[in-house]
FITI-822513 format. One record per residue: x, y, z of N, C-alpha, C, O in turn. Coordinates in pm, whole numbers, plus 50000, padded with zeros to 5 digits. Atoms other than C-alpha are relative to their C-alpha. Layout:
<pts>
XYZXYZXYZXYZ...
</pts>
This chain:
<pts>
500844988150000500005000050000500885012450000501815013450080499234987650008501375034149905499785008350126498705008250184500134991049885502065058750187499055011449968498665018950059500904989250040499825082549990498534995950004497645004349991501395004549999496705061050014499245006450116499725006650230500894993549904493895079150196500515013650049499915019650138499524986749962495975110950229499355010649912499025008149795500564988850075494595144450123501145009349961501825014950048498904992050053497035163449903499425011849922498585010149835500364988150077496565199049780501135002849901502285004449941499024996850104498345205649451499745014349953498665017449904500074986550051499025242049369500655000849862501774995949844499474998950137499535249849000500125014749963499115021849956499764986050035501115283148906500335001149851500354991149779499924997250144501775299248568501324997149934502055006349898498815003950074504615279848413499654989349899498664982249914500295009750104504795258248103500024985850055499394976949998499945013449940505595228548327498674995950062498564984850113501325003649946501945229648439499434987649933498614980549992500525012050066501275202648182500434987450074499724977350070499555011649923503315178848400499134997850124499004986650172500815001149879501045186348695498774991349977498294984850070501165008450031498145169148519500364985350020499574977750077499575013949982500105136448510500274997150147499984986150195499775001949856501155141348874498694997550072498604988550156501325002049938497505144648977499494986049970498944979350058500465013450038496695112748786500704989450083500064980050131499235009849923499485093648962499564999750147499464989150207500414999249859498385105849305498644993450020498444985950116501345006049990494755096049246500104984849985499434977450057499815014350021495865061949118500554993350126500224981750154499425005449877497825057049443499045000450118499374995850227501004999849895494675063149644499925012850079499255013350182500064987149931495215099449746498755007749958498255006149847501064990450032492435125049763500695013049961501415018950042499254988650054493665153949549499075011849975498025010449912500704987550028492435189849546500985009649935502085011749986499134991250078493905213949292499615014550023498445018250012500184985549993494355251149354500745005849880501965004749870499464995350129494895267649015500025015249998498995021650017499914985450006496175303148984499495004949864499324997149771500474994150125494965326848714501014997549888500644994449775498975002450101498305323448534500094985249965500324981749850499955014350025498285285648574498924995549904499134986549823501135003650086494895283948402500245003649855499514999049767499664996750139496475299148090500744988549932500854988149810499265011450055498465266848048499164987350000499134980049901500875011849990496065239648170498705004450067498735011550168501274995149948492365245048234499554992450124500044981550155500585006349881490405237448548499254987249964499194977950045500745011850043488355212248349500904987750002500484976950046499065011350003491425190148302500274994950141500214982950167499675004249864492325190048669498784994350074498924985350156501215005449937488725184048776499754985849951499394977050029500215013450055488465154148543500994990050059500634978650088498965009149951491745139348668499904997650150500164986650197500055001349853491245145949040498674994750050498594988850158501325003749955487535139149057499425009650101498405006750165500464989849906487135170649267499945013649932500685016049836500024986550055486185206749191501355006850019502055004350118498724992649994489175229349123499765013550066498745019950042500104987449926489785259649344500845010649931502025008449904499294989450072490725292449175499875013750065500675022750038500384986549955489205321249369500045000950151499474992650222499944997649856489995334749714498615002250059498404999650178501354996749952486305344949739498994989249962497804991949951500885011050041484895310849639498954997450107499284994850222501115001249904481485307649804499564985650022498624983150097500415014049981481315269549781500264995250142499584986250190499745003549861482835267250130499015007650088498895019850074501054993249921480095274750386500475012650071499735022450079499524988149929482275298950581500765009749910501295019849955499304991650099483785313650260501485001450033502095011750004498584999549963487265305050390500734987949943501264979750018499315011250065488695280750136501474999650038502054988850051498574999449968492205292750223500304994150138501434990350165499825006049869491675280250579499644985149997500424976750041500505013749994489655248650529500844990349916501084979049960499195008850083491745234150244501294996050071501694984350066498755002849930494925236850450499804991750124500624983150155500245007449876493405223450771499764985349975500154976850055500385013850028492145191850608501074992349923500944980249906498995006550085495265184350400501114993550081501364997350195498795005849942498235162150478501255007349951502275007250018498884992250054500515183450259499505008549885498515005349820500234991550117500505211350002501254999349913502365001749961498895000450094502685206849695499695009549885498705007949815500164990550110503075235849453500934995849887502154996349899499245005150114504155222449115499235003249872498174997349847498714993349987505185241448918499935011950097498885018150116499834987949920506435268349155500905009549922502105007249912499254990650083507515297648939500885009050088500735009350210499154990549928510145323349036499135010650069499425014750181500904990049942507335348249095499314994550124499235001450226500685005849884505465324549328500964998550118500605001650231499035001749891508605316549529500345013450063500515014350184499734986649947509305353949562498875004550091499105010050199501154995949918505795360249692499924991850128499554996950234499995008549882506085330849928501045004950100500785005550221498934995249912509395344150066499625013050069500045015750182500414987049944507795378250123498764999150089498375008950152501205001549920504745363850298498775006449939497855010350010501154993950069502355377450035498784990950011498924978850023501255007449993498695366950049498975007149913497955012049962500844992150090497115382449741499194991549902498574996849810500905008750076495415351949586499754987750086500294986650197500375011549919493995318849704501214991550037501344987350152498885009049973497225298749673500975005950101501384999150195499054994149905499535323249851499365001450139500034999750240500694998849870496915328950123499924986450068500124985350189500045013649947496515291450166501354996050059501424990250167498665003549954500285287250199500375007650128501075002250215499684992049882500505315050457499184995650121499654996650235500905003549890497585302350664500094985250040499314980650124499965014549981498615265850665500604996350136501305004250200499255006249891499655243450953500404985749962500554977150047499585012950054500635214050729501285002249918501605013649884498774998550079503885207050536499735006549865498745003649798500074993550131504465228850231501234996049920502364996949968498935004450090506535216049939499875007749870498765009649820500034993250129507495235049624500934992949902501994987849940499215005950108508805221649293500325011149900499515013849811499674988650087510615250449119500004996349853500354985249814499995001750146510215254748744500195013649937499335022449950499734986950060511805283248554501194999149906501894989049900498854998650088514365294348299501304999650080501345003350197498715001349933518035288048379500475013050063500905013250178499534987249946518885324748421499165004450120499695010250215500854996449887515885329948650500384992050124500424997450235499615008449885516945300748869501335004750059501515004450180498664996049953520525313748888500055014450050501065018650107500004985849961519515350048955500165001450152499574993750228499794998149855520695363049297498695001550077498584996550189501264998149929517155373249388499304986650024498764984250132500635013249984515845337849327500754991750103500144984750183499225007649903518705322749524499675004650143499554996450233500364994849867517865345649818498614995250040498384991350155501365004049969514185337149795499894985250035499174981450127499995014449970514815299649786500604997550138500094989550216499385001549867517135302550086499025004150110498994998050217500954995249899514415321950271498884989850024498534987150139501105009549979511645296650208500514987250066499794981050144499425011549931513965268450313500145002950149499834994550233499864995949861514715287350633498645000450069498544998050190501354999249946510965291350681499364986250016498214985250061500515013549981510535253450679499344993849880498744983149890500575005650123509405248250320500954989649944502174991749946499195010250065510645216550148500045002949850499025006449791499834997250143512035220749794500364987149928501364980749962499735011650086511865192349539500585005249869499855011249789499394995950126514335199349259500645013750010500945018450119500405004550134514775215049018501034990549939502024987050004499095008450074516475193148760500695008249892500285019349860499314993750112518905201848485499574993349870499204981649868500355005750129518175197048117499545010549903499685022549926500484991050104516665211847805498715006850047497845000550106501154992349954514135239347871499185005049882499665005349768500924995950107511155252247674500535011849920500245013249801499474988250067513015284447593501204996849910501695005649839498845003850081515835264847425501294999750079502294994750030498825000449914518295269447713500204985850054499284977650053499695012749934520005239847880500645003350134501615010950139499434997449868520685240148253498994997350109497954991250085500885002149885519115239848599498735008649987498765019749935501254992649998515505250348637498794991949958497654995949984501135008550041513395222348488499284994350122499924990150218500735006949894510635209648711500264985149989500374979749879499845014550000511145173548814498854993549925497754998949919501045007250073509215148148610498924995350098499214993350216501095004049910505815137548750500314987450081499964986650198499695012549929507085102648838500955002450116500804996350222499074997349891509955116649043499345008250110499605005950228500734992549898507715141849218499124990750082499044991950204500835009849931505335113549302500844991850098500464989850213499125008349918508205092249433500495007750122500555002350233499504991949889509555120549646498895003250100499115003450221501114997249909506135129049786499644987550079499344988350198500245012749932505575092449869501044998150112500704994150223498935001349902508945092050047499915010150112500425007750222500144989649900508085123950233499284994950125499564999350236500815005149890505625104350449500574987350062499994981850156499385012149945507955074650514500805003750124501565013350121499184997349881509425073450868501494999149966501924989949898498584999050036513105083150846500864991450094501654996550173499335009449911514445051951016501494998749973502254994450060498605001850039517775052650829500735013349981501775013849915499364986950014518615089650852501444999650052501724994250159498604999449960522355095550864500804987649967501994987049997499305012450033523235060850737500284999149850499535004449768499655002750139524945050550416499764985249973500224976650048500355013750036523635019250244500524997249860500265004849767499545004850131525335000649958499194987649965499104978350045500885010950044523064977249761500454995049864500825002949777499815005650134523674953449472498664995249947497794991250024501285003850060520884945249228500214994649860501224997449795499995005050136520114927048907500864987749981501404982350078499125011350031521984898948734501415004949971501655016949962498724996850062525594897748629500044993349863499274984149835499845005550134526684890248273501464996149983502345004749986498635005150013529754868348225500264996349854499724986549803499825001250145531004871447867500654986749962501584982050026499395011650065531734840747656500805004649879501925000149855499354993750113532574860647345499385013949988498605017750076500544986350005531694896047224498485001049996497955011850021501454999050011527994887147179499244990350091498024991450102500675009949917527244858347418500525000750143501625005650170499565000249862527384853747790499124991550087498074986650045500765007349900526184836048102499335010250092500005018950147500724990749914523474854248295498854992450065498844980150065501145006549937520194847348477498775008949983498855019549921501274993150027516564858848487499685010950102498565016050103500274989449902516904883948772499645013049927500345017249835500464987650062514984915648680500595012450067500605023250008499504988649924516574937948947498915007450077499215016850151501104992549940513104948649068500075000450152499765010750213499945000249855513634937749428501115009150052500925016450148498894991549958517004954749456499705014749982500045022950067500354986050025515704986949302498925004650098498955016150143501014996549901512654986249532500635002450136500225011550208499304998049873514984982649831500805012950000500855020050101499264987450009517155011349710499055011850021499375021350092501004989449985514035033049683499525000850146499395011750201500495000249862512805022150029501055005650096500715012550192498934995149912516185029650188500175015149988500345021950089499844985550016516475064550038498795007350055498925018250110501194993849943512895072050135500034999650153499405007950218499855000849855513815061250489501135009050051501465008850170499024990049959516505088150491501444996549977502325004550011498625004350019519625068750390500635006149875499935009949781499234997750122522345077950145500204986449935500694977250000500025013250063522155049749891500874999849874500745008349786499245002950121524665036649639499514986549949499574976550020500555012250060523155010849404500964995149892501125001549788499105006150099525644988449223499164989949922498764979649975501005007350077523554974248942500604992749881501414998149807499725007350122524014947148686499115005149888498345014549909500744994950116522474951348338498494997650010498014986449993501465000449996518764959348381499465012449930500205021949904500644988550065516284983148217498995006150095497795006050068500854994149899514895000448525500445014450026501645017250024499604986249967514795037648609500655000650137500324992850226499314998549871517065048948890499055006950099498515017550068500874993449902515045056649205500515013950035501725016250039499644986249967514995093549299500915000150123500624993850224499094998449888517925102649522501044989150014501884989850104499065011249993519875070549455501135002149900500895006649788498864999550093523375070049302500264985949947500594976950024499805013350060523675040949059501394999049938501885008349874498755003650066526935024848952499704987749915499374977249969500345010950090526405002848645501224991149975502314995949946498925009750022528484971148608499454988749913498264988349881500435011450081528404939348402500294986950072499364980050115499635012849941530334909848547500175000550151500155011250212499865001149855530804897348903501245007250052501205013550157498784993349953534364910248928499855015249994500355022350082500304985750007533234944648811499135004250119499355014850179500904996849890530484943749072500775000350132500565009350214499225000349876532894934149349500865012650013500935018750120499154988049999535254962549254499185012450033499615020850113500844988349976532404987849250499475000250143499375010950204500485000849861531064975549585501095004750096500835012950184498934996449908534434978749757500395014849986500845021050082499754985650018534905013349606498955008350072499245019450116501104992649937531535023849753499934997850151499245005350221500165003849860532005007650096500495010150104499895011050211499554990849895534025034750280498875008650054498185015549978501064992249936531655050750528498654993250003497694998750057501295006950006528905024950466499644994050136500494988350204500525006249878526765014050761499344986649972499324977850057500755012150036524824987150574500394995849859500545004149770499845005650135525524964150280498914989749980498734980750061501085009350033522604946050116500304993649866500305000449763499655007150124523524919649859498774993549938498464981949967501215005150064520394915449648500324993749864499594984849820499705004450137522054908949310500124984949991500614978250082499825014250030521904874449157501324998749925501364998949802498655000350057525644871449101500314986049949500094976150018499655013050058526804843748870501084993350084502084999650119499015007349920528694817049064501264997149919502354996149975498855003550084530934809348766500065009249879499075015549841499794992550125532394826748461500914991949911501654983449960499095007050090534184813848150501465002850037501845014250066498584998549969537864807748215500705008949899501615016449933499464991650106538664824047885498855006149920497844999549897501004993250082536684849447679500545001249858501625006749837499554999650139536914845747301500075014549951499195022649980499834986450051538224877047127498965003349893498525014749883500974998150107535834872246833498824990550019498894980950096501185008349989532404857146793500324985649963500914982849859499725014150024532604819546821499074994649892497864997149897500795005550109531404801346510499474986250037500114978450108500625012949973529044771846525500764988949928501114990149811499315011650056530744738346472499244987450035498444987250129500615012849967529614702446465500574994950132501714998050168499505006049878529884683546790499605008050123498785017250116500334994249871529734693747154500995011250032502205009750016499164988849957531014727347274500214998950150499254997650226499685000849858532754726047609500585013350046501525018549987499494987649940533274757247820500634996750134500054989550215499355001549869535724757648107499625012050086499825023450046500474989549911534324777548399500865000750126501394990750174499284997949874536024792348701499095007550096498195014850054500904994349900534454803949026500165015150009501275020350004499994985649977533504840349073500205003050148499964994350233499894996349859534254859049394498635000550066497635003650001501224999049922531614857449667499995013850066500595015850172499944986049956530974894649715499475001550142500105008250224500614998649868528704891450018500924994350107501115000650212499105006049902531084867950199501245008550021501735009950133498804991649989534044890650121499735012550084500565016550164500344987949922532264921250262499784996350146500265003350236500305004049862531014902750571501264996250077501294997250200498765004249934534564890450643500935011650033501955009650099499134988549970536034925550662500065002650150499065000750220499904997349856537344935051007499075011150048498615011050162500924989049966535204966651002498764999249911498305009349858501105002450094532334951550804498765007950039498455009350157501314994049971529064970650772499024989250040499334977350030501085009449972525824954550885499604993749867499165000849776500195006650129525364928450611498674992549995498324985150086501275006750026522054916350471500144992149870500484997849766499915008250119522034887250230498634996449945497614998350011501225005050064519444873549989500264985849953501354982649906499895013750048518814837049908498754996749920497654996549975501105004550085516634826549616500184985249976501134981049910499895014550007516024789249638498814994249925497785000849909501105006750068513874764449448499314989750090498254984550055500595009549907513204741749748500685001750136501725008250146499425000249865513864737550123500545013750040501705015050079499554986349976513994775150176500595001950138501675007650151499514997749864514384774850553501404994350020502275001050074498715006549979517284750150551501125007149925502185009949981498944994050081519224766250267500265014550040501415018850048499834985949966518574802550367500705001850134501655009550145499364998949869519454798350733501434994549996502324999750063498655005350016522444776950635500935010449938502085011849981499194989650063523704805050409500295011250099501415016550103499794989249902523204830750685501064996150102501945004150134499035004549901525154809950936501414998849940502395002950002498705002150064527944801150692500735013149976501955013849991499364987250033528574837550597500015009650117500525020850106499974991549882528054851450945499195012749984499645023550022500824988350028525204874550845498995002350113498394992750160501034997349899522984891851102498584999149946497634997550023501355000250058520054891750856500084994649858501014997849783500075005250136519084873150542498544999649957497654996650037501355000150058516024875750315499944988249903500744987349809500115011750085514904843250156498674999549926497655004049978501235002350075512374835049887500204988649902501324985349865499965010350104511514807449645499965006849864499175016049843499904993450130512404816349286498655000449930498355009949858501305000350066508934806149170499035010050060497985012650002500884990449934507414831349411500245014549961499365022949977499754985850021509114863049299501005003849893501025015449852498924996150090512014861649055499435004949867498774997449796500484993950124511234885148766498615005650009498175012449916501394995549986507744892648899499955013850067500975019150111500184986949937506304925249035499684999050148499785008850221500255001849857505364910249371500884988750051501574982049973499105009849941507114886949612499454995850135498655003050195500275004549864506714866949931501344995350058501994986649999498675002849947509784865050154499924996350147498914998650214499825002949858510984852650491501305006750043502325005449976498814993749944513424872750702500584990950107499854986050193499315008549902515994852950900501015008350077501775016150020499004993549916518014866051193500234991350122499744980050127499665008149883519324854151529498774996150082498814986550158501225002949925515774854851670499114989849929498114985549986500805009850071514424830951404499555004849864500245012749798500534996750132512274834251094498795009250015498005007950108501064990049995509884862951019499405001349861499905009049779500594999450135507614857450716499265013149977498615018550067500774988350044506214887350527498964995349899499254986349821501045004450094502954883950332500345003949857501135013149832499824996450141502864884349955499495014049976498415017750020500354986150027502814920149832500855004949884501834998549848499114993950100504184942649557501395002050059501545004250180498634999449949507954944649583500315012950073501155013150163499804987549928507794981049692499564998750145500235003850235500485002149863505764970649998500884990250075501174992050193499085009649939507994940750065501295007150043501815004750152498794992549968510994964150053499825008550125500725009550208500284992349880509354986450313500044991550125500554995950228499955009049886508904956750544501414995750034501764994550152498605003749978512544946550498500745011350068501515009050162499324988549942513754981750578499575002250145500405005550229500474998549862511574983550890500684989950092501104993450203499335010349919513044950651017501495003150014502075001650122498594996249996516554961850926500255011050100501195010350179499844988849907516124994351119499894995450145500625000250231500165005549865514954974851425501274992850044501724994750157498785007349968518014952251413501185009650020502005007550110498924990249984520364981951367499905006750136500915008350205500194993449871518874999251671500354990650115500984994750213499725009849894519104967451879501494997450013502004994850122498555002249999522754963351780500795012350037502015011850051499324987649966523514999251867500845005649887501855012149911499244995550117524685006751514499275011549929499765016649829
</pts>
């Protein structure tokens, strides 16, 4: 279940071209089970109409400070009192300036001034406007006033410029807002995670790999960053977007993955080995594509390094969490792996239950025994794993 389900979110839309992205954001929030109310400024309505936002949110759109639909004629008070958060996206340079000055000359600015709920802004403007000293002062002021700022991003802008100032994409805004409500159990901690398969080359076009999709590892990276951690994700070859706030290091083979993990380990508090690392690799890699011949082809394989075991054996090892995907006898094999590698926590599942799928059912193993989690989407499973991990870290005094 999304942390946004049953929450009431007010979306403020101001007069920037990025307002078209706000329509998709509203759709994503409603799909996640949030109750969404849109406050549309006069300038915002020049880009996207109230009809669009009403259709997407399923609620009337608010545009006028003097709207008589509220019995007490105080929409600026009632909307804020009933909301879990206010997110202004896009937040133009003009809106941020008015917010910094405490202006209350339309419904949205009055709502923001009269609120007692979290206020979040997603800046959207031209590069020069974002870099202007006045904007920098205004952003610093709203941050000092307790406003949360999502973004902006760098990239190509509607005016043809390239640089900072783009509003974050709707999917990233959704992800960040979802994370905003997650308890910050891992604040101040650094977490290194591996995810996906490895690819062990046979020749320039062939290799040994497996069916791991990387979805569980990426869900865990997202859950950890939403819980307040600094996250480095060492990923094998997958086609998944990088979770917001996560630093990804892309690798191919097991030895590349080991090197990247050890490079990321300094300062790490937790290492989570989710990747399905190939146990073996070809002893020799052909320089050119191997041609088909009659008869049997024999490949000589050599063992790959055991990354999780190597990290756990370090004298100053971080708190290590392993994963075991088995096809049978899960309890015996998973607990045996945990004991053999000296891990304080291991997550086990049957390959037929989750590998490559969007949901999973897992069992957590630690010194206190086994702790099954119900079948759920991998994002929810990841949240359960992080909650258990945080409990163990606290108990260990780490």
